[in-house]
N, C-alpha and C positions, 0 to 999 in steps of 0.2 A: 491862546491858539486862535487860529482863524484855520477851520474845520470844513471839508467840504465832506458832506456825508451823500453817501450814492446808496440807495437803495429802490428796489424795484415799487417797495408796493406801501403805504405811506397813510396814516387819516386823511380823508374820513375812509378810508380802505378798512374792514374788519378782518381782525385774525392775530394769533400770538405778533408773525414777524412785523405786521406794525405796531403791535401796540409797543414790543421791545425795541424799534428803532424812535418812535416817539418821546419815550419815555427818557431814551440814552438819551436823545437831544436833548430834552429838555432839561434833565439837570444836569448834562456838559453846560448848556447855557446858564443854569443858574447857580455852576462855579464859575464863571465869568469869562465864557469864551465863547467866541462867535463863529455860529454855524449856521452854514447855508447846504438846506437841501437841494439833490436833485430827484426826483421820482418821475413815478409816468400818471395820461390822464387815468384819475379814478376809474377801475371799471372792474373791480371785483367785488363782490365775486360775482355778478351778472354776465362780466363779458361786454356788456356794453357799453360806451363811453358818454357822458352827458352831453345834452345838446349843446351847453356853451362851450363846449372845447370842440367841437368840430369843425373844422376845415382849418385848424392853427396848427402848427409846429410848437409851439413852446408858450406857458404863461407863466407868468413870475408873481408872486401873492405871497402873502403871510397865513400862517396857519398859529394861530395862537402864541403868536407874538416871534415864530423862526421863519426867516425868508427862506421859503420854499418856489424853488424851478420848478414845474411840471413839464414831462414833455412826452409827446405823441408816439403812442404804442397801435401796434395793428391789434386788437381786441377781436374776439370774437365771443358769442355766447354759445357757440359749438366746441365742446372740448376733445378735438383730437388732437393727435401728435403735434403734424402739420402745424395746426392753430395755435400749438401753445410753442412749437420752435417760433414761430413768426413772433410772437408777441415778445420773445425775450429777446429775439437778433434786433427786432426794430428799436425795444428799448434800446440797448446796446448799442447802435447808432447813433439815436436820438441824444442820448447823455452823456456822450463823448460831443457832441455835434453844443448841448448846452454845456458843458463845463469851458469850449472853447469862446463861446459866449460871455462866459464874468472873467470880467477883465481884473479884475485882483488879482495879490497873492495871496494862497495858502501853505499853512505851515506841513498840513496833510493831505490825504485823501483816505477817506476811510469807505469799503467797501465791502457790502455784508450782503452774504449770500445765504441760501439758493435764490434766485437763477446763478450758475454758474457764470453766465458771461457780463453780470452785475462785477464781478473783477475783475476780468478782461477791460471791460470798461472803466474802470476806476486806475488798471493801472496803467492804460494808456493816458487816461488823464493827468494821472500824475507826473507821468515821463513829459507832457507836453507841457507843465507848469513847473516841471522843474523841484517838486517838494517829494515828502517822503511820501510810503504806499502804506499802508494799513489792509487787511483783507479778513474778514468775520466772514466764519464759516458754522451756520446752524445748524446743517446735514448736508454729509458729504457726496457733493455729485462728481459722476455722473455713478457710483455705486449705488446710489438711494435706487433710482429709476432703471438700474440694470436688477439688482433685487426686488423691485414690483414688479418687472415685465413692461414697462413701460418703454425702455431704449433696448432695442432687440440690433437694429443695425451695425452692423460691426465697423463700417467708415466713421457713423460718427460719433458711434464708442472710442476710436481712435484718436479723431478729434477733440471730443471731450476732455478724455484722457490728457492730451497736451496743453491744453489750454489749463485743464485742473493745475498739471505740472508747474506750468509758467507762471501762476499764479502765486503757488507756493514759494515759486525759488522767488520771484523778483519781489515778495514784500518783505517791505524791513520787518513785519511783526506781523503774526497772523492770532489772533482772537477768537476762540473755541466755545460753545456754548455750555458743554459737558467736560467732566474729566476724559469720560469714555472718546470724546471726537480726538483729543489730545492724543488718548495712545495709539488708535485708528492712523492719525496722521503719522506718528512716530514707524507705523508699520508701512508706510508709505515712503520710507525716509527722510521725513523733511524731522531737521534737528530739533532736539528737545528745547534748547535754548530760544529760540525763534517763537514758540508758541506759549500763549497766555490764554490763560482759560476766564471767563468772565460768564458767571453762570445765569441760566436764566431766572427770572425772580418777578415779584408782585408792586403795584403800586401799593403800600399799605396803608396810602390815607384814602384813598377813594375805596379800595377793597376792604370792607369793615366788618368787623361782627353787629348784628344788628339783633335783638330780642325780639322782635315783630315778626318773626317764619309765619306763624297764622294770619296772621292780617294778609301779610303776600301772597301765602299758598289760598289763601280766599278771593284775592282779589284776580290771579289767575285761571282760579276754577278747580284748584285741587283740595278745598276745601275739607278735613278729614281724614286725608288720604297721605300714605306713605309715599314720597315723590322723591322716585331715582331718576336724577338729572345727568345727561350728555351734553353738554355744550361745544363746538368748534368744529374744525373741518374734520368734514365725513369723506374721508378722500379711501384711498388706497391700501396707506400703511396702518390707518387706524382702525380697521377690524369693529366696524360698528354695524356691521350684519349678526357678529355674535350677540350683540346687545338685543336685534330681534330674538332672535331663539330664544335668548334669556326670557325676554317677555311672552313669550308662545308658552316655556315651561310655565309659569307665573300665571298664565291668563285664569285659573282659578282663584285666585287669592282677589278679591274685591278692591283690600286695602289699599294696594300696591298698585302705583302708576306710575310707566316712564313718560320721562319726556325726554327726545332726542332733538337739541335744537343746534344750526349750521347750515353749512354746502358743503360745497364740492364736488370732486369728478361721479362719486358712487352716489350719490342725495337719489337721484331715479330709482336706482338699483334698491334701495332702501325700502324705497315708498310701495316700490311692485313688491316685496317681499312681504310687507308688511299687510298688503291689502289682501294676496297671497294665503295669507293665514288670517285672515278677517280678527284682527287682533284690536278689540276696546281697552286694554288695559297699556295701549302706547298710544301715542302724538308725536308728532315730529312737527315742526315750524324753521321756517327760514330764519334764518343768521342776521343778530339783531343789535343795535347799538350795545354800547359799554355799561350805559346805565339801565339796559333791560335783565343784560345777562347777570346784572349783579343782583334785581328783582329778584329772579329767578333760583341765584345761588342762596340768595338767602331765605327763598321759599322751601329750597330743595332739605330731603331727611339725607340726604348722600350723595354724594355726585360721583360718574363712574370714569374711569380713565384706561381703555384698553389701547394696546394696536395690537397686531400682527404679531403672533408667534414667527420670527425670524432673530437669527443671528446677530445681526444686523442693528437692529431698534435694539441692543441691551446698552446701548449709548444715548438712547433718546431719556429727556428730562423734559417729561411735558409742564407748561407754563399752569393748565388750566388746575392741576396738581395743589399749586402755589396760591392762585386765585382762590379756590377751593376752602382752603385752610385759611387763608385770611378771612374768610366769612365766616369763618369758627364750623365748615361741614365739616364732618368724616370724605374716607375716600375710598372706593375700592377700587384698588391699583391693578389690571392686571398688563403691568410692563416688567420684565426682569433687570435685572444688571443695576445701575447707578439710582435710577427711582427706587426700586424697591429696598436699597439700602438707607436713601434717605427716608421714605417712609417706615423703617423700623426703628432709625435712632429719634423720628420726631413720633411713634408712638401716635399714629394719628387716622388708621384704616386697618384693613383689612386686603392683604399682597393675595390673588391667584394669578396661578400659570395662563398666560395669553392665550386668548382662545378656547379657554375651559369651560366653556358653557355651564355646565351642572356646578363648579366649582363658584361659580359667579352669581348663579341663583340662589347656590346655599350662604355664599356671603353676605346677601341682601338682605336674606331670612335673618341670618346670624342678627343682623344690625336692627332691621325692622322689630326684633325680640327683646332687643336689649338697648330700647333708648339710653337710657343713664350714662351706657356706655358709647352712642352716638356722641353722646353732651363732653364726654371727657375726649374722646378723640379729638373732637371740634377744637376743643381750651388747648390743648397741646399742638395740634397743627399752627394756630395762630400762633403763639409763641415761638416754634420754630422760625416760622418765616418774618418774624419780627426780629429775631436774633441771625439769621443765616440768611434773609433772600427777599430782602426790601431792593426795589429799586435804587434806591437814594446808595443802600450799600456799596450795588456791583455799578451802578455809573462812579463812585467815588476811584473805586478800584480801575477801572476803564484810565476815569484821569491821567493816574500814575502811570501806566502801560503807555498812552498817547505823550505824554509830558516826556517818557525817557529815550520813545521813537524819537520825539524833534530834536534833542540834547544830542543825540548820537549822531544828529545829522552835522 
């Protein structure tokens, strides 16, 4: 198949969405399909476009053998609502123009969201090109933005809901990242036969178990410490401030250290909270490349996976839990619903109610006092992702879905 893959976020940008997009593209290419990616000029998480892209509208390049067309976006280091909307709308416009510049024919356009506007751009390109349109939903917008208080303007909410409905209605197939998202879409009257589930996963060849935990622990400055690690986006949905409160409760436990690695809208809030408490057992570092994240997970004794206590997030299935398991590390999971079900099946960590500071503290102490159980949890997690959540398996499932869509056309 000839596939035009539309995603706002793509490497060298860092994040779960970027990794999912790249791994799907890489595996589809391995399966024999020709992929062209349209994405933005890299700017996440800094909000600054590198000088090499300044004063340009497009750049055609290669990323690890994949044809990539990068398009202009109005990026800004200031994370205001207006700036985010400007970022999303500018990419919607330039991605459509980039699609027009590609003269060859495609069998389908695959647009992955959020942001929602990527879906609208994908629909427009598919109609112009006369090919099939597949819409991937990794988070339901505008619902998520409304729940988190990011979107309050009633006119913008109505407009977003109309765009959302159009994308669902016009898509030949809708791919969702969790089973819970499938249920939420059906509650919005999207026909069940139109929805396919391709779960999040992990590259099990890259994220793998290493016996050299103490070597990496010494390398990053945590020799002889019990290291509790959070890595990923530090945003409104993640409840990372809960982890700062946990660190405050464990301030007197010299052997237990916390490391938060990432970036996002809440990063300054977290830094200020940490400074106000004067914690010497918690360190905060900027987002890092995947190789360094792998080393940090290898050094960790436990990985922390929290979200806000909102019913909406019961459908969440964070990628970081699979990456931790792939490296043989147990997790403390503060996500209810689908993620909790997988934790209980995997037997690879401890579940705590979201935003339960005391519960998370007790879970960390429990794992600290049971190192052999930590090892057992880690082995179980590795086996579980190998069996059910490798990117290779998920890409092969996606391929079958896309083949069926093209055949129907």
